[in-house]
Every structure is written in C-alpha cells, then in structure tokens.
C-alpha positions as CSV (number, residue, x, y, z in Angstrom):
1,M,-22.5,-26.1,-5.6
2,R,-20.3,-29.0,-4.3
3,V,-16.9,-27.7,-3.1
4,A,-13.8,-29.8,-2.4
5,L,-11.1,-28.1,-0.2
6,F,-7.6,-29.7,-0.5
7,R,-5.8,-29.2,2.7
8,A,-2.0,-29.0,3.3
9,F,-0.3,-31.6,5.5
10,P,-0.4,-30.7,9.2
11,D,3.0,-29.0,9.4
12,P,4.1,-27.2,12.6
13,F,6.0,-24.7,10.5
14,R,2.8,-23.8,8.6
15,T,0.1,-23.5,11.2
16,S,-1.3,-20.5,9.4
17,M,-2.4,-22.9,6.6
18,A,-4.4,-24.9,9.1
19,I,-6.1,-21.7,10.4
20,Y,-6.9,-20.7,6.8
21,A,-8.4,-24.1,6.0
22,D,-10.4,-24.4,9.2
23,Q,-11.8,-20.9,9.0
24,L,-12.6,-21.0,5.3
25,A,-14.3,-24.4,5.6
26,R,-16.4,-23.1,8.5
27,G,-17.4,-19.9,6.5
28,L,-18.3,-21.8,3.3
29,R,-20.4,-24.4,5.2
30,A,-22.4,-21.5,6.7
31,R,-23.2,-20.4,3.2
32,L,-23.4,-23.6,1.1
33,G,-24.5,-26.1,3.7
34,E,-22.6,-28.8,5.6
35,A,-23.0,-31.5,2.9
36,D,-21.7,-29.3,0.0
37,V,-18.2,-28.6,1.5
38,R,-15.8,-31.5,1.7
39,E,-12.3,-31.2,3.1
40,I,-9.8,-33.5,1.4
41,E,-6.8,-34.7,3.4
42,L,-4.3,-37.5,2.7
43,G,-4.6,-40.1,5.5
44,G,-1.3,-41.0,7.1
45,A,0.6,-38.2,5.5
46,R,4.3,-38.2,6.5
47,L,6.4,-35.1,7.0
48,A,9.7,-37.0,7.4
49,P,12.0,-38.4,6.2
50,G,12.2,-36.3,3.1
51,W,11.7,-39.1,0.6
52,A,8.5,-40.1,2.4
53,R,7.1,-36.6,2.4
54,Y,7.8,-36.2,-1.3
55,W,6.2,-39.6,-2.1
56,D,3.1,-38.7,-0.1
57,Q,2.8,-35.2,-1.3
58,Y,3.6,-35.6,-5.0
59,V,2.4,-39.2,-5.7
60,R,-0.2,-40.4,-3.1
61,Y,-1.9,-37.0,-2.8
62,Q,-2.1,-36.6,-6.6
63,R,-3.7,-40.0,-6.9
64,L,-6.3,-39.1,-4.3
65,A,-7.0,-35.8,-6.0
66,S,-7.7,-37.6,-9.3
67,R,-10.6,-39.5,-7.7
68,V,-12.4,-36.4,-6.2
69,D,-15.5,-35.1,-8.0
70,A,-16.8,-31.6,-7.2
71,D,-18.1,-28.5,-8.9
72,V,-15.2,-26.5,-7.5
73,C,-11.8,-27.9,-6.5
74,H,-9.9,-25.5,-4.3
75,V,-6.3,-26.2,-3.4
76,L,-5.8,-24.1,-0.2
77,D,-2.0,-23.9,-0.2
78,H,0.0,-23.1,-3.4
79,G,2.7,-25.4,-2.2
80,Y,0.3,-28.2,-3.1
81,G,-0.5,-26.6,-6.5
82,H,0.8,-29.7,-8.2
83,L,-2.5,-31.4,-7.3
84,A,-4.0,-29.3,-10.2
85,Y,-2.2,-31.6,-12.7
86,R,-4.8,-34.2,-11.7
87,L,-7.8,-31.9,-11.3
88,P,-10.1,-30.4,-14.0
89,P,-8.5,-27.0,-14.7
90,E,-11.7,-25.3,-15.6
91,R,-13.1,-26.1,-12.1
92,T,-10.0,-25.6,-10.0
93,V,-9.0,-22.6,-7.8
94,V,-5.6,-22.3,-6.0
95,T,-4.8,-19.9,-3.1
96,F,-1.3,-18.3,-3.5
97,H,0.0,-17.1,-0.1
98,D,3.6,-15.9,-0.6
99,A,6.8,-16.2,-2.7
100,V,9.2,-16.8,0.2
101,V,10.7,-19.8,-1.4
102,L,11.5,-18.0,-4.6
103,K,12.5,-14.6,-3.2
104,L,14.8,-15.3,-0.3
105,P,18.3,-17.0,-0.2
106,G,19.1,-20.1,1.7
107,V,16.3,-22.3,0.3
108,S,17.3,-25.7,-1.0
109,W,17.2,-26.4,-4.7
110,R,14.7,-29.3,-4.0
111,T,12.3,-26.9,-2.4
112,R,12.6,-24.3,-5.2
113,T,12.2,-27.1,-7.8
114,S,9.1,-28.4,-6.0
115,L,7.5,-25.0,-6.0
116,R,8.2,-24.4,-9.7
117,Y,6.6,-27.7,-10.4
118,S,3.5,-26.6,-8.5
119,L,3.5,-23.2,-10.2
120,G,3.5,-24.9,-13.5
121,A,0.2,-26.7,-12.5
122,I,-1.3,-23.5,-11.1
123,T,-0.9,-21.7,-14.4
124,R,-3.4,-24.2,-15.8
125,V,-6.2,-23.5,-13.4
126,A,-9.2,-21.3,-13.9
127,R,-8.7,-18.9,-11.0
128,V,-6.1,-17.9,-8.4
129,I,-6.8,-16.3,-5.1
130,A,-4.0,-14.2,-3.5
131,D,-3.9,-13.2,0.2
132,S,-2.8,-9.7,-0.6
133,R,-1.9,-7.3,-3.4
134,A,1.8,-8.0,-2.6
135,A,1.2,-11.8,-2.9
136,R,-0.7,-11.3,-6.2
137,D,2.2,-9.2,-7.6
138,D,4.7,-11.8,-6.6
139,F,2.7,-14.6,-8.2
140,L,2.3,-12.7,-11.5
141,A,6.1,-11.9,-11.5
142,H,6.9,-15.6,-11.4
143,T,4.3,-16.8,-13.8
144,G,2.7,-15.9,-17.1
145,Y,-0.7,-16.2,-15.6
146,P,-3.4,-13.6,-16.7
147,A,-3.7,-10.9,-14.1
148,E,-7.5,-10.6,-14.6
149,R,-7.9,-14.1,-13.3
150,V,-6.3,-13.4,-9.9
151,A,-8.5,-12.2,-7.1
152,V,-7.2,-10.7,-3.9
153,V,-9.1,-12.0,-0.9
154,Y,-7.7,-11.2,2.5
155,P,-7.7,-13.7,5.3
156,G,-9.4,-12.7,8.5
157,V,-8.8,-12.4,12.2
158,D,-10.7,-14.8,14.5
159,D,-13.3,-13.4,16.8
160,A,-11.4,-14.9,19.7
161,F,-8.8,-12.1,19.5
162,R,-10.1,-9.2,21.5
163,P,-8.9,-6.8,24.2
164,P,-8.5,-8.5,27.6
165,S,-11.2,-8.0,30.2
166,D,-8.5,-8.0,33.0
167,R,-5.1,-7.3,31.6
168,A,-3.4,-6.9,35.0
169,A,-4.6,-10.3,36.1
170,D,-3.4,-11.9,32.8
171,R,0.0,-10.3,33.2
172,R,0.3,-11.7,36.7
173,A,-0.8,-15.2,35.6
174,L,1.7,-15.2,32.8
175,G,4.5,-13.7,34.9
176,F,4.9,-10.6,32.8
177,E,6.5,-8.2,35.2
178,R,8.7,-6.1,33.0
179,P,7.6,-4.2,29.9
180,T,7.0,-7.2,27.5
181,V,8.0,-7.5,23.9
182,L,6.2,-10.4,22.3
183,H,7.1,-12.5,19.2
184,V,4.8,-15.0,17.6
185,G,6.1,-17.4,14.9
186,H,8.3,-20.2,14.0
187,T,12.1,-20.4,13.6
188,L,12.6,-20.7,9.9
189,P,15.2,-18.3,8.5
190,Y,12.8,-15.9,6.9
191,M,11.3,-15.1,10.3
192,N,14.5,-13.2,11.0
193,L,14.8,-14.2,14.6
194,P,18.5,-13.4,14.9
195,R,17.7,-9.7,14.2
196,I,14.7,-9.9,16.6
197,I,17.0,-11.0,19.3
198,G,19.7,-8.5,18.3
199,A,17.1,-5.7,18.3
200,F,15.9,-6.7,21.7
201,G,19.5,-6.6,23.0
202,R,19.8,-3.0,21.6
203,L,16.5,-2.1,23.3
204,V,18.0,-3.0,26.6
205,R,21.5,-1.8,26.1
206,D,21.2,1.3,23.9
207,H,17.8,2.5,25.0
208,G,18.1,1.5,28.7
209,I,14.7,-0.1,28.8
210,D,14.3,-2.9,31.4
211,A,12.2,-5.1,29.2
212,A,11.5,-8.8,28.7
213,L,11.2,-10.8,25.4
214,V,8.6,-13.5,25.3
215,K,8.5,-15.9,22.4
216,V,5.5,-18.0,21.5
217,G,7.1,-21.1,20.1
218,G,10.8,-21.8,20.7
219,F,14.2,-20.9,19.5
220,S,16.7,-22.9,17.5
221,A,20.0,-24.0,19.1
222,D,21.8,-21.1,17.3
223,Q,19.2,-18.6,18.5
224,R,19.5,-19.8,22.1
225,A,23.2,-19.4,21.9
226,Q,22.8,-15.8,20.6
227,V,20.5,-15.0,23.6
228,A,23.2,-16.4,25.9
229,R,26.0,-14.6,24.1
230,L,24.2,-11.2,24.4
231,G,23.6,-11.8,28.2
232,L,19.9,-11.8,27.7
233,A,19.0,-15.2,29.2
234,D,17.3,-13.8,32.3
235,R,15.1,-11.5,30.1
236,V,14.0,-14.0,27.5
237,T,11.2,-16.6,27.9
238,T,9.8,-19.1,25.5
239,L,6.2,-20.3,26.0
240,G,6.4,-23.2,23.5
241,R,3.2,-24.0,21.6
242,V,0.4,-22.0,23.1
243,P,-3.2,-23.4,22.6
244,F,-5.2,-21.3,20.3
245,A,-7.7,-20.6,23.1
246,D,-5.0,-19.0,25.2
247,L,-3.2,-17.0,22.5
248,S,-5.5,-13.9,22.8
249,R,-4.6,-13.6,26.5
250,V,-0.9,-13.7,25.7
251,Y,-1.2,-11.0,23.0
252,G,-3.3,-8.8,25.3
253,A,-0.9,-9.1,28.2
254,A,2.1,-8.0,26.1
255,D,3.1,-4.4,25.7
256,V,4.2,-4.6,22.0
257,L,4.5,-7.2,19.3
258,L,7.8,-7.2,17.4
259,Y,7.3,-9.1,14.1
260,A,10.0,-8.6,11.4
261,P,10.0,-11.3,8.7
262,L,12.2,-10.9,5.7
263,H,9.1,-11.5,3.6
264,A,5.3,-11.9,4.2
265,G,2.5,-12.8,1.9
266,F,0.0,-11.7,4.6
267,G,1.0,-11.8,8.2
268,L,-1.7,-12.8,10.8
269,P,0.2,-12.1,14.0
270,P,0.2,-8.3,13.6
271,L,-3.5,-8.2,13.0
272,E,-4.2,-10.7,15.9
273,A,-2.1,-8.4,18.2
274,M,-4.0,-5.3,17.0
275,A,-7.3,-7.0,17.6
276,C,-6.2,-7.6,21.2
277,G,-5.2,-3.9,21.7
278,T,-1.5,-4.5,21.5
279,P,0.7,-2.1,19.5
280,V,2.8,-3.5,16.7
281,V,6.3,-2.9,15.4
282,C,6.9,-4.8,12.2
283,S,9.1,-5.0,9.2
284,D,8.3,-3.1,6.0
285,R,8.6,-6.2,3.8
286,G,6.0,-7.9,1.6
287,S,2.4,-7.4,2.5
288,L,2.9,-5.9,6.0
289,P,2.6,-2.2,5.0
290,E,-0.5,-3.1,3.0
291,V,-2.1,-5.2,5.8
292,T,-1.2,-3.0,8.8
293,G,-2.4,0.1,6.9
294,G,-0.6,2.8,8.9
295,A,-1.7,1.3,12.2
296,A,1.8,-0.2,13.1
297,L,5.3,1.3,13.3
298,L,7.3,-0.1,10.3
299,A,11.1,-0.6,10.3
300,E,13.6,-2.1,7.8
301,A,13.7,-5.8,8.6
302,E,17.5,-6.0,8.5
303,D,18.1,-2.9,10.6
304,E,18.3,-3.9,14.3
305,H,18.8,-0.2,15.3
306,A,15.5,0.7,13.6
307,L,13.6,-2.2,15.0
308,A,14.8,-1.4,18.5
309,A,14.0,2.3,18.1
310,G,10.5,1.4,17.1
311,V,9.9,-0.7,20.1
312,A,11.5,1.9,22.3
313,R,9.1,4.6,21.0
314,V,6.1,2.4,21.8
315,L,7.3,1.6,25.3
316,A,8.5,5.1,26.2
317,E,5.7,7.2,24.7
318,P,2.3,6.6,26.3
319,A,0.5,8.8,23.8
320,R,2.0,7.0,20.8
321,R,1.1,3.6,22.5
322,A,-2.5,4.7,23.0
323,A,-2.8,6.0,19.4
324,L,-1.4,2.7,18.0
325,R,-3.8,0.8,20.2
326,E,-6.9,2.6,18.8
327,Q,-5.6,2.6,15.2
328,G,-4.8,-1.1,15.5
329,L,-8.2,-2.1,16.8
330,A,-9.9,-0.2,14.0
331,R,-7.6,-1.8,11.4
332,A,-8.0,-5.4,12.6
333,A,-11.8,-5.0,12.6
334,R,-11.7,-4.7,8.9
335,F,-10.4,-8.3,8.4
336,T,-13.0,-10.9,9.1
337,W,-13.3,-14.5,8.1
338,T,-16.9,-13.8,7.1
339,A,-15.6,-11.4,4.5
340,T,-13.0,-13.9,3.4
341,A,-15.6,-16.6,2.9
342,D,-17.8,-14.2,0.9
343,G,-14.9,-13.2,-1.3
344,V,-13.9,-16.8,-2.0
345,L,-17.5,-17.7,-2.8
346,D,-17.6,-14.8,-5.3
347,V,-14.6,-16.4,-7.0
348,Y,-16.4,-19.8,-7.1
349,Q,-19.6,-18.2,-8.5
350,G,-17.6,-16.4,-11.2
351,L,-16.1,-19.7,-12.1
352,A,-19.5,-21.2,-12.5
353,R,-20.6,-18.4,-14.7
354,G,-17.6,-19.0,-16.9
C-alpha cells in the first residue's frame, strides 16, 4: 500500500500539526515500510503576506496534489482539505481536528470562507478521521457527511514525556522557586490567555498563594500589558519556544498545568503534563472532558474565579495533588502514537476493501 501524507505548512501557531504529521509518518513507516510512505510538502511555502499564503495554499499546493499518485492520499490537516478537489475522492482520507474557526467569534470572514471551501472538498472524500468524539460531532454538525464514514482515532503522547528523574534539580535549573503554574500554547484568541492571566492574579490575590506563572511561548503586547496592570510582572516568566527535547523537563518541574482554551478538538498539553506527573486544571470545553477522562480538574473557561479555585485546590491540598498525579499518569498512558498509527492504518485498509 503506497500512502501519500499531505502536510500543512510549517506554521508556528499550529505546531501540533507538525507533531501529528511527524508521529503518524513514523508509525506508518514502521508498519508499511519506508518506501511506501511519502510525505508531501510544498517547497518554498509562504505564510505571509496574506495573498502569498493564499496563492501557495490554494493554487500551488493543489497543482502539486494533482500530480501525486498513491493508493491512499491522506490530508493531515482539515484546513488543507481543499486539496481533495484535486485528489481521487475514493482514495482520499482527511483528518479533522477541530471547529475553532466556525464555532468562535472574532474569526475573519476570509478564514471562515476558506474553511468552508475546504469542508466542501472534504465531503467528497471516502473517509474522515476525527481526533475525538467532540471533533467528530462538530464535523458532522457543519457538513452533510455520512456519520458511518467518520472514524475517531485519538492522537498520542510522545514517549519522551515521562516523570522527571530529579525534579528538584530540574526546578533549580529552571529557576522555579515558587509554586509554579504552567501554561503551554500560543497566543491566538481561542487560547483564552487574558483569563489565564486573570485567574492567576486571583490565585495570588484572592487565595493568598505565593505562586509564579510560567508561559512556554510568549505573550502578545495586550497580554503583557495586562500582566503589568495586575501587578504580576515579577511573578510571570515567558520561556519562548522550548525545544521539544526540553519540554518534558519543564512540564515535570511545574506544580500544575493551567490550560483553558475556549474550544479544543483534542488538546495535547494536558496529556503531556499528565504523562510527566503534573496535575492539570483545564477548561470544560470541546474534547477536554473526553480526553482527560476525570483525571483533571475542570472549570468553566470564562470563569476566572473557577479557574483560580481549581489551581488553588491543587496547590493547597497535597492529597488531591497526589491523586491527580496518579490518575493523570494512568490516563496519559492510554494515548500512544502506536495506537494512533494502528487506528489510521485500519481506516486505510477499510478504504482498500471498499
């Protein structure tokens, strides 16, 4: 079976798509052989300016797709679903990750129109893979696609994420002196960072916890201004882009992950944190209740008081913290990239059987 995997452009706001592509390609090669799995990328793809990205994504990449010959064509990011207009529908699979663009306000009409264009192409293909039941339900709600042709295949957690061998040493090396609240993610609006910052301020002010907030990645100018306005500048640290090899150490050194997006089609950071033995407080939106499976404390995404209270419970209650650690380790162990590759291969084989 010859498989062509169509990758998304290397976008810093969608690093999870690169992880998905890398891990799936590795797993499929282990099963099908190196020569039978081909990754398709558009050389010289531009992210900016806007017109250049649209030209590359919707014209050049489609032209490239039309020249690819494979037994299975798998578009790995539904935002590139428009490629299916130039692929054989009976041999094409698309992974649908989330409906953030369609469900949340503040998204430009161009972005919404682009996704609707891609969804039109996706409804032509033979099979769709969804990251979660929540993502599947969102996809079906926005299309007339047959439900029986959508398979839920969960992404996995990399084996690199594991409890630290010397947590105290890692904390010293990272400068984590106070109880540390960690956030991992980008700054797009649906990541809900203003409320993360606000909840952290309430944790310090209302709950009297002498904590620090550490952000993997950075903040926007508005978010930095909010940190300053709340008098939190001496408690908030940004680490910038952390190399993948170092991310496990950061998770393991933190005391709690606070992750509260307004919507999530899957949500890797909570599972990565759990795999490192770090308790999680996350929002109750999208797939997060499904994915965390009772091993995290859930709070309403737009309720700073509830988010702060959840973090306070983790930091102030050792027994709860220990229980969440053990539950999280067991939960994260259920999500492996081996299982993901097996599930995707099952979809391919079903396609071959017709």
